C-alpha positions as CSV (number, residue, x, y, z in Angstrom):
1,M,-16.7,90.2,26.0
2,G,-19.4,92.5,24.8
3,I,-20.0,93.2,21.1
4,K,-18.7,96.7,21.3
5,N,-15.5,95.7,23.0
6,F,-15.0,92.9,20.4
7,F,-15.2,95.3,17.5
8,D,-13.0,97.9,19.3
9,L,-10.4,95.1,19.7
10,R,-10.7,94.2,15.9
11,K,-10.0,97.9,15.1
12,I,-6.9,97.9,17.2
13,K,-5.6,94.7,15.6
14,K,-6.4,96.0,12.1
15,F,-4.6,99.4,12.9
16,R,-1.5,97.7,14.2
17,K,-1.1,95.7,11.0
18,K,-0.8,98.9,9.1
19,H,1.2,101.1,11.5
20,K,4.1,100.5,13.9
21,I,3.9,102.1,17.3
22,G,7.1,102.5,19.4
23,L,7.7,103.1,23.1
24,C,10.3,105.6,24.1
25,L,11.9,105.7,27.6
26,S,13.9,108.7,28.8
27,G,16.9,108.9,31.1
28,G,16.3,109.9,34.7
29,G,18.6,107.9,37.0
30,A,16.8,106.3,39.9
31,R,13.5,107.8,38.8
32,G,13.4,105.0,36.2
33,F,11.8,102.7,38.7
34,S,8.6,104.5,37.8
35,Y,8.7,102.5,34.5
36,I,7.5,99.4,36.4
37,G,4.3,101.3,37.1
38,V,4.1,102.4,33.5
39,F,4.4,98.8,32.3
40,K,1.8,97.7,34.8
41,A,-0.8,100.2,33.4
42,L,0.1,99.1,29.8
43,E,-0.2,95.4,30.6
44,E,-3.6,95.9,32.4
45,N,-5.0,97.6,29.3
46,G,-3.6,95.1,26.7
47,I,-1.2,97.7,25.1
48,K,1.7,96.1,23.3
49,F,4.3,98.0,21.3
50,D,6.2,97.0,18.2
51,M,9.5,98.6,19.2
52,V,11.2,100.2,22.2
53,A,14.1,102.6,22.5
54,G,15.7,104.0,25.6
55,T,18.5,106.2,26.9
56,S,20.4,105.6,30.2
57,V,18.0,104.0,32.8
58,G,15.4,104.0,29.9
59,S,17.7,101.6,28.0
60,L,17.8,99.3,31.1
61,F,14.0,99.1,31.6
62,G,13.5,99.1,27.9
63,A,15.5,95.9,27.7
64,L,13.4,94.3,30.4
65,Y,10.3,95.3,28.6
66,A,11.6,94.0,25.2
67,S,12.6,90.7,26.8
68,G,9.0,89.9,27.6
69,M,9.5,90.0,31.4
70,T,6.3,90.4,33.3
71,V,5.6,93.4,35.7
72,E,5.5,90.9,38.6
73,E,9.0,89.7,37.7
74,M,10.4,93.2,37.4
75,A,8.9,94.3,40.7
76,E,10.3,91.2,42.4
77,K,13.8,91.9,41.1
78,A,13.5,95.6,41.9
79,K,12.9,94.8,45.6
80,N,16.5,93.6,46.0
81,I,18.2,96.4,44.1
82,K,20.1,99.0,46.3
83,N,22.3,102.0,45.8
84,K,25.4,99.9,46.4
85,D,24.5,97.8,43.4
86,F,25.2,100.8,41.2
87,R,28.1,102.8,42.8
88,N,31.3,101.5,44.3
89,S,33.2,104.7,45.0
90,K,33.5,105.4,48.7
91,L,34.2,109.0,47.9
92,G,31.1,110.8,46.7
93,F,33.0,113.2,44.4
94,L,34.9,110.4,42.5
95,P,33.2,108.5,39.6
96,S,32.4,104.9,40.1
97,K,33.5,102.0,37.9
98,M,30.6,100.1,36.3
99,D,31.6,96.7,37.7
100,R,28.7,96.6,40.2
101,L,26.1,97.7,37.7
102,S,27.4,95.1,35.2
103,E,27.0,92.4,37.9
104,T,23.5,93.6,38.7
105,L,22.5,93.6,35.0
106,D,23.9,90.1,34.5
107,N,21.7,88.9,37.4
108,V,18.6,90.8,36.2
109,L,18.6,90.7,32.4
110,P,17.1,87.5,30.9
111,A,19.1,87.9,27.7
112,K,22.8,88.3,26.9
113,K,22.5,90.0,23.5
114,I,20.1,92.5,22.0
115,E,19.4,90.0,19.3
116,D,18.0,87.7,21.9
117,L,15.2,90.1,23.0
118,Q,11.6,89.5,21.9
119,M,11.1,92.8,20.1
120,P,13.2,95.3,18.2
121,Y,15.1,97.5,20.7
122,Y,17.5,100.4,20.5
123,A,19.8,101.7,23.3
124,V,21.3,105.2,22.9
125,A,24.8,106.0,24.1
126,V,27.6,108.5,23.1
127,D,31.1,107.5,22.0
128,L,33.5,109.9,23.6
129,R,36.2,109.0,21.1
130,T,34.2,110.2,18.1
131,G,31.6,112.4,19.8
132,K,28.9,110.5,17.9
133,E,25.6,109.3,19.2
134,I,25.3,105.5,18.8
135,H,22.0,103.6,18.4
136,F,22.7,100.0,19.4
137,N,20.3,97.3,18.0
138,E,22.7,94.4,18.4
139,G,25.6,93.4,20.6
140,N,26.3,92.6,24.3
141,L,23.3,93.9,26.3
142,T,25.1,94.4,29.6
143,S,28.0,96.4,28.1
144,I,25.7,98.6,26.0
145,I,23.3,99.4,28.8
146,T,26.2,100.2,31.2
147,G,27.6,102.5,28.6
148,S,24.2,104.1,28.0
149,C,23.9,104.7,31.8
150,A,27.5,106.0,32.4
151,I,26.6,109.5,33.5
152,P,29.7,111.7,33.1
153,G,31.1,112.6,36.5
154,V,29.2,109.8,38.3
155,F,30.5,106.8,36.4
156,V,33.7,105.9,34.5
157,P,33.1,105.6,30.8
158,V,32.6,102.1,29.4
159,K,35.0,100.5,27.0
160,Y,33.1,98.5,24.3
161,K,34.8,97.3,21.2
162,N,36.7,100.4,19.8
163,M,34.4,102.9,21.6
164,L,34.4,104.7,25.0
165,L,30.7,105.0,25.9
166,V,28.9,107.5,28.1
167,D,25.3,108.3,28.9
168,G,23.1,108.7,25.9
169,G,21.5,111.7,27.6
170,V,24.6,113.7,26.7
171,S,23.2,113.9,23.2
172,N,19.7,112.5,23.2
173,N,17.8,112.0,26.4
174,I,14.5,111.2,24.8
175,P,15.1,109.0,21.7
176,A,11.7,109.2,20.1
177,D,13.4,110.2,16.8
178,V,15.3,106.9,16.9
179,L,12.0,105.0,16.7
180,K,10.6,107.3,14.0
181,S,13.8,106.8,11.9
182,N,13.5,103.1,12.2
183,G,10.0,102.6,10.9
184,C,7.6,103.7,13.7
185,D,4.7,105.8,12.6
186,Y,3.8,106.8,16.1
187,V,5.6,107.0,19.4
188,V,4.5,107.0,23.0
189,T,7.1,108.6,25.2
190,I,7.5,108.2,29.0
191,D,9.6,111.0,30.4
192,C,10.5,110.1,34.0
193,N,12.5,113.3,34.5
194,C,10.3,116.1,33.2
195,T,11.5,118.5,35.9
196,R,15.1,118.5,34.5
197,G,16.5,122.0,34.1
198,G,15.3,123.4,37.4
199,G,17.7,125.7,39.2
200,T,19.2,125.4,42.7
201,N,20.2,127.7,45.6
202,S,22.8,125.2,46.8
203,N,26.4,126.2,47.2
204,S,27.5,122.5,46.8
205,L,29.7,122.1,43.8
206,I,28.3,118.6,43.2
207,T,24.7,119.9,43.3
208,Q,25.7,122.8,41.0
209,F,27.4,120.4,38.6
210,F,24.3,118.1,38.3
211,T,22.0,121.1,38.0
212,S,24.1,122.3,35.1
213,V,23.9,118.9,33.4
214,G,20.1,119.0,33.8
215,I,19.9,122.4,32.2
216,M,22.0,121.2,29.3
217,M,19.8,118.2,28.8
218,V,16.6,120.3,28.5
219,N,17.5,121.3,25.0
220,N,18.2,117.8,23.7
221,S,15.0,116.6,25.3
222,K,12.9,119.1,23.3
223,K,13.5,117.2,20.1
224,G,12.2,114.0,21.7
225,H,9.1,115.7,23.0
226,K,8.3,117.0,19.5
227,C,8.8,113.6,17.9
228,S,6.3,112.0,20.4
229,D,2.7,111.6,19.6
230,V,1.7,110.9,23.2
231,L,3.8,112.1,26.1
232,V,3.5,110.7,29.7
233,C,5.2,112.6,32.4
234,P,5.1,111.0,35.9
235,D,5.4,113.5,38.8
236,M,8.9,112.5,40.0
237,K,10.2,115.8,41.3
238,R,10.3,114.7,44.9
239,F,12.5,111.7,44.1
240,N,16.3,111.9,44.0
241,S,17.6,110.8,40.6
242,L,20.9,109.7,42.1
243,K,19.5,107.7,45.1
244,I,17.2,104.7,45.1
245,I,14.5,105.5,47.7
246,D,10.8,105.0,47.8
247,K,10.7,102.5,45.0
248,E,7.0,101.7,45.6
249,E,6.0,105.3,45.5
250,M,7.9,105.8,42.2
251,I,6.1,102.8,40.7
252,K,2.8,104.3,41.8
253,E,3.5,107.6,40.1
254,G,4.4,105.8,36.9
255,Y,1.2,103.9,37.0
256,K,-0.9,106.9,37.8
257,A,0.5,109.1,35.0
258,T,0.1,106.3,32.4
259,M,-3.5,105.6,33.4
260,E,-4.2,109.4,33.1
261,K,-2.9,109.2,29.5
262,M,-4.5,105.9,28.7
263,P,-7.4,107.4,26.7
264,E,-4.9,109.1,24.4
265,I,-2.8,105.9,24.1
266,K,-5.9,103.8,23.2
267,K,-7.0,106.4,20.6
268,L,-3.5,106.1,19.1
269,F,-3.7,102.4,18.9
270,A,-7.3,102.6,17.5
271,G,-6.0,104.9,14.7
272,K,-8.0,107.9,15.9
273,I,-5.2,110.4,16.3
274,D,-4.1,112.2,13.3
275,K,-0.5,111.6,12.3
276,K,1.8,114.7,12.8
């Protein structure tokens, strides 16, 4: 290691003792496989966060990241995941129960409870019974993640304790504010669904429904963007958020977008970006 690199590393360590930096992962359905590429870029550059928060598929990959699982392990597990591991409804217009997703998570997640993860972690969901946004930092990991991923109209809401949970994106699709309110000075956000809110010419009721949901999510995503100090937006427009296809290509897009923003991320860790 050269002298310059040694002193740069010392600056990063010194900075992180004074400031907490959080990683925020947005919702985005199947596009969340791009997070494996994101983690690969972070790992290659020695970037380690103090806290992670996620909504929907972001809560799933956030849990894997917070567990300390390596990129190689994630990629290996991702190879075997198929659409049928998420949906069990044979009729496309009927919502699926979360049984298959629960089974998949039990096989994939290395921890059973949030408290067992290696770093502080928050999963965002919405309780239909109260209408409140819930920030989980303890409890059963599988139940909480399935609740956070329960897209209305696609999945049946998840019963957990005295709550009826649905996708956190209903209220907060990019929970950067959750990290800021829990002690993070800076937040790096990965938004794997930056193209949400685009219109459609389709006459399909299902397509129109999901287009409408995307438009509604645009506004609650703006708050997350504003709370982020560095924003990474992989180009995921060509991928279907409801179907798992081209996983390798999604991973490449996540890696590419993160590497493009790596100079900004490194400046943030070195304390060279002014706090908002």
